[in-house]
Steps between C-alpha positions, in 0.01 A plus 500: 500500500483233771173361372664467154789324643279268705289416204818440288645267766164312538477447129850377487469254782172371346684472156780299665267279690371374161845352448542356842510130429478275805570152369464163650797276548533129613774441754774303333590228761811416309651844558335621823573411870269468810748504775523534890767535753474437876743502799631159624651421840538870555826506299421463127217498247337227304379580149246318294267530204170359386535334147141471405286803451311708244350846473447804292517872537379811312772758451553820301875519408461866406372619846665209684157428677386167613123482496445123564706212630378159606691179563474155660796307634499128564624437856614154429755645250706654788876451453779581741753259351453260805248226445439431876446862570269559197287196612476647860394845349219329309373333832252616751782660699536769228289535175273197524521464136245211481232713675618842346647412166500856364642840592332801318597858433279767369596865442271762664691807415832630332636840531861588435730259682230372727257211431227387737401131456269247652713193597314180592687213674349206684161648423589834676494824302699806598583827334880543443699789366767415252783709363485519119821517320623484131188570303613438148386603159412248234767285339475241232681171544685324202194291442271807463318482840453843651596527869504718804614436860515642854591391861293512815677473836322474838492327832241323709464360851448127450312480845227731339444208243482239784851352425605454862757220504826576680773358741655689791880493474723417795679834463171686497304615199314275252585270208287668249435886472148647472575759227496366149635708208318433167669590165275469185707551180260484221530497124192498292410410150242747317178328440421536132164652413273278293 
C-alpha cells in the first residue's frame, strides 16, 4: 500500500511541476524602493534611497519561489534629502561613486522567508541573508501589465565594505553607526514572451 501511495504522490508532484511557471519580471523603478537606514549621532536614524537602478527576477507566483534576482544600483543617485550630505556620501569618505559607480545584488538561494544574496559595494562582494516578506501573486494593472512584488529586509556592516569614515563625539560614541539596514521593496512587470 505504501508503494502505491508513494507512486501516486510522485506522479502527482510530477504532474503539478509541469504547471509550475517561473516567470521573468523587470523591476518597475516607478513603483519600487531601494532604501536604507543608519544611526546618526547615536540618537536618531537617517533614511535614504537610491533613485536609479535596474534589475529583473524570476518568480513563481504559485509556489512563491524566487529562483533568480539580479540588480544594479547607481551610487551617484543616492538621496537623503540633504544635498551636502548626499555629496559627502558620494565622495571617497563613503561610497567613492566616481571609482565605484555601481552596487550589485545577485540572489544565491531563496527558501521560505530567507534569501541569501551576494552584495557588491566598492568592489567588495559579501554574502548577506535577507528576510523575505510579502510574496504576492500576479495582479494586472489598469493598463494590462501583469505584476508581482515582494520585499527584502537585511542589514550589513559598512566597515566590511571599507566604508570607514566617522567622527568621535564629545559625549562618547560616533557620528555615524556601523550597521546599515537595507529595505528593498520590489514591484516587477511580467516580461512578455515573444
